[in-house]
Every structure is written in C-alpha cells, then in structure tokens.
C-alpha positions as CSV (number, residue, x, y, z in Angstrom):
1,M,15.6,26.8,89.0
2,F,13.6,24.8,91.5
3,E,14.2,24.4,95.2
4,N,13.6,20.6,95.2
5,Y,14.6,18.1,92.6
6,V,12.9,14.7,93.1
7,A,13.5,11.5,91.1
8,V,11.3,8.4,91.5
9,D,12.2,4.9,90.3
10,W,8.8,3.2,90.3
11,A,8.0,-0.5,90.3
12,M,5.0,-2.5,91.2
13,S,6.4,-3.7,94.5
14,N,8.6,-0.8,95.6
15,M,9.6,2.8,94.8
16,A,13.0,4.5,95.3
17,I,12.8,8.3,95.9
18,A,15.9,10.5,95.6
19,R,15.9,14.2,96.4
20,M,18.4,17.1,96.0
21,T,18.0,20.8,96.7
22,T,19.3,23.9,95.0
23,K,21.6,24.8,97.9
24,S,23.0,21.3,98.6
25,S,24.5,18.6,96.5
26,K,23.6,15.9,99.2
27,I,21.2,13.3,98.0
28,T,18.5,11.9,100.3
29,T,17.2,8.5,99.2
30,I,14.5,6.2,100.5
31,D,13.3,2.8,99.3
32,V,9.7,2.0,100.4
33,P,6.8,-0.1,99.1
34,S,5.0,1.4,96.2
35,S,2.1,3.6,97.2
36,I,0.7,6.6,95.3
37,S,-0.8,8.1,98.4
38,D,2.5,7.9,100.3
39,L,4.3,9.5,97.3
40,K,1.7,12.3,97.3
41,A,2.2,12.8,101.0
42,Y,6.0,12.9,100.6
43,L,5.7,15.6,97.9
44,K,3.2,17.6,99.9
45,N,5.5,17.8,102.9
46,L,8.3,19.4,100.8
47,Q,8.7,23.2,101.0
48,G,9.3,25.3,98.0
49,S,9.1,24.6,94.2
50,I,9.4,20.9,93.1
51,C,10.6,19.4,89.8
52,L,9.8,15.7,89.6
53,T,11.1,13.1,87.2
54,F,10.6,9.4,86.4
55,E,11.3,7.3,83.4
56,E,8.9,6.5,80.6
57,T,7.4,3.1,81.4
58,T,3.9,1.5,81.1
59,S,3.0,3.3,84.4
60,A,4.4,6.7,83.3
61,H,1.2,8.3,82.1
62,W,-0.8,7.2,85.1
63,L,1.9,8.7,87.4
64,Y,1.9,11.8,85.3
65,S,-1.9,12.2,85.7
66,E,-1.7,11.6,89.4
67,L,1.2,13.8,90.3
68,R,1.2,16.7,87.8
69,E,-1.0,18.8,90.1
70,M,1.3,18.1,93.1
71,V,4.5,19.7,91.7
72,D,5.6,22.6,89.6
73,K,7.1,20.5,86.8
74,V,7.0,16.9,85.7
75,V,9.7,15.5,83.5
76,V,9.0,12.1,82.0
77,C,12.4,11.2,80.7
78,D,13.5,8.9,77.9
79,P,15.2,5.8,79.4
80,Y,17.2,5.2,76.2
81,R,19.0,8.5,76.7
82,N,20.0,7.8,80.3
83,K,23.3,6.0,79.6
84,L,24.6,6.9,83.1
85,L,22.1,4.5,84.7
86,S,23.6,1.5,82.9
87,E,27.1,2.0,84.4
88,G,28.3,0.4,87.6
89,A,26.1,-1.4,90.2
90,K,22.3,-1.2,89.5
91,T,19.7,-1.0,92.2
92,D,16.5,1.1,92.5
93,K,18.2,3.5,94.9
94,I,21.3,3.9,92.8
95,D,19.1,4.5,89.7
96,A,17.1,7.1,91.5
97,E,20.2,8.9,92.7
98,K,21.7,9.0,89.2
99,L,18.4,10.2,87.8
100,V,18.1,13.1,90.3
101,K,21.7,14.2,89.4
102,L,20.7,14.3,85.7
103,L,17.5,16.2,86.5
104,R,19.4,18.9,88.5
105,A,22.0,19.2,85.7
106,D,19.1,19.6,83.1
107,L,20.5,16.6,81.1
108,L,17.3,14.6,80.7
109,K,15.6,14.1,77.4
110,E,11.8,14.7,78.0
111,V,9.1,12.5,76.6
112,F,5.9,14.4,75.8
113,H,2.8,13.7,78.0
114,S,-0.4,15.6,78.3
115,G,-3.6,15.2,80.3
116,D,-5.9,16.8,77.8
117,K,-8.9,15.6,75.8
118,F,-6.8,13.7,73.2
119,I,-5.9,10.9,75.7
120,E,-9.2,9.2,74.6
121,I,-8.0,9.2,71.0
122,R,-4.5,8.1,71.9
123,K,-5.8,5.0,73.8
124,I,-8.1,4.0,70.9
125,V,-5.4,4.5,68.3
126,S,-3.0,2.4,70.4
127,G,-5.5,-0.4,70.6
128,Y,-6.1,-0.2,66.8
129,E,-2.4,-0.3,66.0
130,D,-2.0,-3.4,68.2
131,L,-5.0,-5.0,66.5
132,V,-3.6,-4.4,63.0
133,K,-0.2,-5.9,64.0
134,A,-1.9,-9.0,65.3
135,G,-4.0,-9.2,62.1
136,V,-1.0,-8.9,59.9
137,R,0.8,-11.6,61.8
138,L,-2.2,-14.0,61.4
139,K,-2.4,-13.4,57.7
140,N,1.3,-13.9,57.3
141,Q,1.0,-17.3,59.2
142,K,-1.8,-18.3,56.8
143,S,0.2,-17.3,53.8
144,A,3.2,-19.2,55.1
145,L,1.1,-22.3,55.6
146,F,0.1,-22.3,51.9
147,R,3.6,-21.6,50.7
148,S,4.9,-24.5,52.6
149,Q,2.9,-26.7,50.3
150,H,3.6,-24.6,47.2
151,K,-0.1,-23.5,46.9
152,C,-1.8,-20.2,46.5
153,K,-3.7,-18.8,49.5
154,E,-6.8,-18.5,47.3
155,E,-7.1,-22.3,47.3
156,K,-9.4,-23.7,50.0
157,E,-7.8,-27.0,50.8
158,L,-4.4,-28.2,52.0
159,D,-2.8,-31.7,51.6
160,C,-2.7,-33.0,55.2
161,S,-5.2,-33.0,58.0
162,S,-2.9,-31.3,60.5
163,S,-2.4,-28.3,58.1
164,M,-6.2,-28.1,57.6
165,F,-6.7,-28.1,61.4
166,V,-4.2,-25.1,61.8
167,L,-5.8,-23.4,58.8
168,E,-9.3,-23.6,60.3
169,G,-8.1,-21.9,63.5
170,L,-6.3,-19.2,61.6
171,N,-9.4,-18.5,59.5
172,K,-11.5,-18.1,62.7
173,Q,-9.0,-15.7,64.2
174,I,-8.8,-13.7,61.0
175,D,-12.6,-13.4,60.8
176,S,-12.6,-12.2,64.4
177,Y,-9.9,-9.7,63.5
178,E,-11.9,-8.3,60.6
179,E,-15.0,-7.9,62.8
180,E,-13.0,-6.1,65.5
181,K,-11.4,-3.9,62.9
182,K,-14.9,-2.8,61.8
183,R,-15.7,-1.9,65.4
184,Y,-12.7,0.4,65.5
185,I,-13.6,2.0,62.2
186,K,-17.0,2.9,63.5
187,E,-15.4,4.5,66.6
188,F,-13.0,6.4,64.3
189,V,-16.0,7.9,62.5
190,K,-17.4,9.1,65.8
191,L,-14.1,10.7,66.8
192,E,-13.9,12.4,63.4
193,N,-17.3,14.0,63.9
194,K,-16.4,15.0,67.5
195,Y,-13.0,16.7,67.0
196,S,-12.4,19.6,64.6
197,E,-8.6,18.9,64.7
198,I,-9.2,15.6,63.0
199,R,-11.4,17.1,60.3
200,R,-8.8,19.8,59.5
201,V,-6.0,17.3,59.0
202,R,-8.3,15.0,57.0
203,D,-9.0,17.7,54.5
204,I,-5.3,17.8,53.5
205,P,-4.8,15.8,50.3
206,G,-3.5,12.3,50.9
207,M,-4.6,12.3,54.6
208,G,-7.7,10.1,55.0
209,Y,-9.6,10.0,58.3
210,I,-7.6,7.0,59.7
211,L,-4.3,8.8,58.9
212,A,-5.7,12.0,60.3
213,I,-6.8,10.4,63.6
214,K,-3.4,8.7,64.0
215,T,-1.6,12.0,63.3
216,V,-3.6,13.9,65.9
217,A,-3.1,11.2,68.4
218,R,0.6,11.3,68.0
219,I,1.2,15.1,67.7
220,V,-1.5,16.3,70.1
221,D,-0.2,19.8,70.1
222,A,2.1,21.0,67.3
223,R,3.3,23.9,69.4
224,R,5.4,21.5,71.5
225,F,7.9,21.5,68.6
226,K,10.2,24.4,68.5
227,D,9.8,24.8,64.7
228,R,9.1,23.0,61.5
229,N,12.5,21.4,61.3
230,H,12.2,19.8,64.7
231,F,8.8,18.4,63.6
232,L,10.3,16.9,60.4
233,S,13.1,15.4,62.5
234,Y,10.5,13.8,64.9
235,C,8.8,12.3,61.8
236,G,12.1,10.9,60.4
237,L,11.9,12.9,57.2
238,V,15.3,14.7,57.5
239,K,18.8,13.7,58.4
240,L,21.1,15.3,60.9
241,D,24.6,16.6,59.9
242,K,27.7,15.3,61.7
243,M,30.2,18.1,62.0
244,S,33.4,18.2,64.0
245,G,36.5,20.4,63.7
246,G,34.9,22.3,60.8
247,R,34.6,19.0,58.8
248,S,31.5,17.1,57.7
249,Y,31.3,13.4,58.5
250,G,28.2,12.8,56.6
251,Q,24.6,12.5,58.0
252,R,22.7,10.3,60.4
253,N,19.1,9.5,61.0
254,P,17.5,11.0,64.2
255,R,15.6,8.9,66.7
256,Y,12.2,9.4,65.2
257,C,8.6,8.2,65.4
258,R,8.2,5.4,62.9
259,T,4.4,5.7,62.9
260,M,4.6,9.4,61.8
261,K,7.1,8.5,59.0
262,S,4.8,5.8,57.8
263,I,1.8,8.1,57.8
264,F,3.4,10.7,55.6
265,K,4.9,8.1,53.3
266,I,1.4,6.6,52.8
267,A,-0.1,10.1,52.4
268,T,2.5,10.8,49.6
269,L,1.5,7.7,47.6
270,T,-2.2,8.4,48.1
271,S,-1.9,12.0,47.0
272,Y,-0.7,11.0,43.5
273,D,-4.2,9.9,42.5
274,G,-5.9,13.4,42.8
275,D,-5.5,16.8,41.3
276,N,-3.9,18.6,44.2
277,Q,-0.8,20.6,45.1
278,F,1.2,17.6,46.2
279,A,0.6,15.7,42.9
280,K,1.7,18.8,41.0
281,Y,4.7,19.3,43.2
282,Y,5.8,15.7,42.7
283,S,5.3,16.0,38.9
284,Y,7.3,19.3,39.0
285,L,10.3,17.6,40.8
286,I,10.3,14.6,38.4
287,N,9.7,16.4,35.1
288,D,11.2,19.9,35.6
289,K,13.9,19.3,38.2
290,K,14.8,15.8,37.0
291,I,15.0,14.6,40.5
292,P,15.1,10.8,41.1
293,A,11.7,9.3,42.1
294,H,12.7,8.3,45.6
295,N,14.0,11.8,46.4
296,A,10.9,13.3,44.9
297,R,8.7,11.1,47.2
298,N,10.8,12.2,50.2
299,A,10.4,15.8,49.3
300,T,6.7,15.5,48.8
301,A,6.4,13.7,52.2
302,R,8.2,16.6,53.8
303,K,5.8,19.0,52.0
304,I,2.7,17.2,53.4
305,A,4.2,17.1,56.9
306,S,4.9,20.8,56.8
307,V,1.3,21.6,55.8
308,V,0.0,19.3,58.6
309,Y,2.3,21.1,61.0
310,G,1.0,24.5,59.9
311,V,-2.6,23.5,60.1
312,M,-2.3,22.0,63.5
313,K,-0.2,24.8,64.9
314,S,-2.4,27.6,63.6
315,N,-5.8,25.8,64.2
316,I,-7.1,26.9,60.8
317,N,-8.7,24.9,58.0
318,Y,-6.6,23.7,55.1
319,D,-6.4,26.2,52.3
320,P,-4.5,25.0,49.2
321,Y,-3.8,28.6,48.1
322,M,-2.1,29.4,51.4
323,Y,0.5,26.6,50.9
324,R,2.2,27.3,47.6
325,Y,3.6,24.2,45.9
326,K,7.1,25.8,45.6
327,D,7.4,27.4,49.0
328,V,5.4,26.1,51.9
329,I,4.3,28.8,54.3
330,V,4.1,27.5,57.9
331,L,2.1,29.8,60.3
C-alpha cells in the first residue's frame, strides 16, 4: 500500500496529473504544460510513499529514467490492456483519472523497464531490427520489379528506361543497407566481448551471437519472470487453456513477444546441423515418439528456451550435462 497514487498522461505539449490517496477516493487532477522539472517538483512536494504510473509510449523509458528515483514505485502500464480508457469521453484529464483508479485498484498490466547496463544493448538491437526491416522491404521491391516483367532478379537489365531508373535507386539503397549492416555486426562483436551474459547464451547450441545479443536485449533479467512457464508464455511457445464452469473451451495464444518466438524458432532449425542435445531430442521425438515434425519443432524450441531461461537466471555457463534431453532442469 502507498500513501499517494499518481497517474500522468504525458504529451509533448501538455501533461495531465491525477492523484488519489489511500484514505480518500477523491481524485485531484491538473492539466499543465509538459515540463519534467515541474513534474519532479510536484512529486517532491507530496508527503508519504508514492506509486507513479504512465502508459508505455515512445517517451516512457525517458520518463522512467528521470522519475524512478523520485518515487517508491514506477508502473509503466500496457495501454492495450487499459480498455477502460477507451469508454466515454476522452481527454487527457479523464484518461489520467481513469488511470489512477486502475493503479489504486492494482489492475494495471506492467511493462518491464530497467535502467541498468543493458539499455545500451537494447538501443543498438532496436536500431539493427529497424535496419533489417528496411533492407527486407528494399529487396522485396527489387524482386517485385523483376517479377512485373517476368524476369529473374539475377538478370541485370529491365525492358524500359523507367524501370531501370527505379532499379538503380534500389541498388544504391541496398548497397548502403549492406554497408550499414556490416557496421552493426562489428558493434555486436564488441558487445559480445564486453558482456559475459551474451557469451553464456551464445554457447547454447543453435544460438549464434546475433540471436544471443537479441535475446539478452529482450530478457535483460530472467528473474523478472515468475517461473519457466511464464517465460515460455512471453515467448509465445505455449498456449493458454480456456476453462469456465469446469469445462474446457480449447486454448488460445497469449500476447507474446514475436521477436523472442522468432529467435527460438530459428535456433531450433540451426541446432539440427550439429551433434548436440537438441538435435538428439528432436530425433528422439520424431523416431521414437512418432510425433509430427511441426510438434517436434515446437517442443525443441521450448527446450532451447528453457535452457536459455536457466542459464540467464542462474548466471552460470551452459553445461550440456546439466540439461538432460528428456527432462530439462531449470535452476
């Protein structure tokens, strides 16, 4: 329990601040021009413990870094879970009032934020992922240009001058993309040498250094997950049961991190090439258990994710003899 509950609806031009206390259900709201110094002064003048919340936006991490030392707890909440804010009239003051009610009732879904050393990795990985998306889009545009004239992209020429003009521009952008990608790869090598956490994850079969860096950037601290099942749910590798009245209504997918699911799916395919526990486990499921290939791949992905979770949570190096291929031991 906190003595003060404060919600901030932050925008570039103005900020709405709503406050409730433990003893009173009355909401005090103000709407003033956005100023981080004024917000800090407001929080400093409050007496007693403070729990602060605001929604996950592009400014969320900056606000978190600026304000986390000013209050007892910061809750950066998931806006997709705040359905109450979409009902009725919508203004900044009304949103802040609804947000502080949800905060006091402990009904907000928190988004993980940290101010530790991994913020450097997270920024670089975010830039790399944006770069790759842009590069894929450029290559798809080039491929579509050749397909429109029923030609292979290995050919150098197109039939009309306008298409050649567009092609030259795409080739320049693709060359620039490849050079920029090499720059990121060099930085990844530096990060790998700098952080032992990345090297631990990299040593796991199927997890190369790029997948390891992306994994560490996303997870940061494995202890933030209650247990292995919560981690697998975050990675989109399990489904949730739908039960009501003692009856089962099937399963549904959780809201998960698509990047993490992609990482473990790629790691599963990569691990097949070597002589390791995951290749043996996949072969065991296919040949001995007669499990369909897609189910065996999913089970192997969960096995790799469990090992990654155990290594990051325990901060020990990967040991293939510790993680048996029939029963994974998670420390």
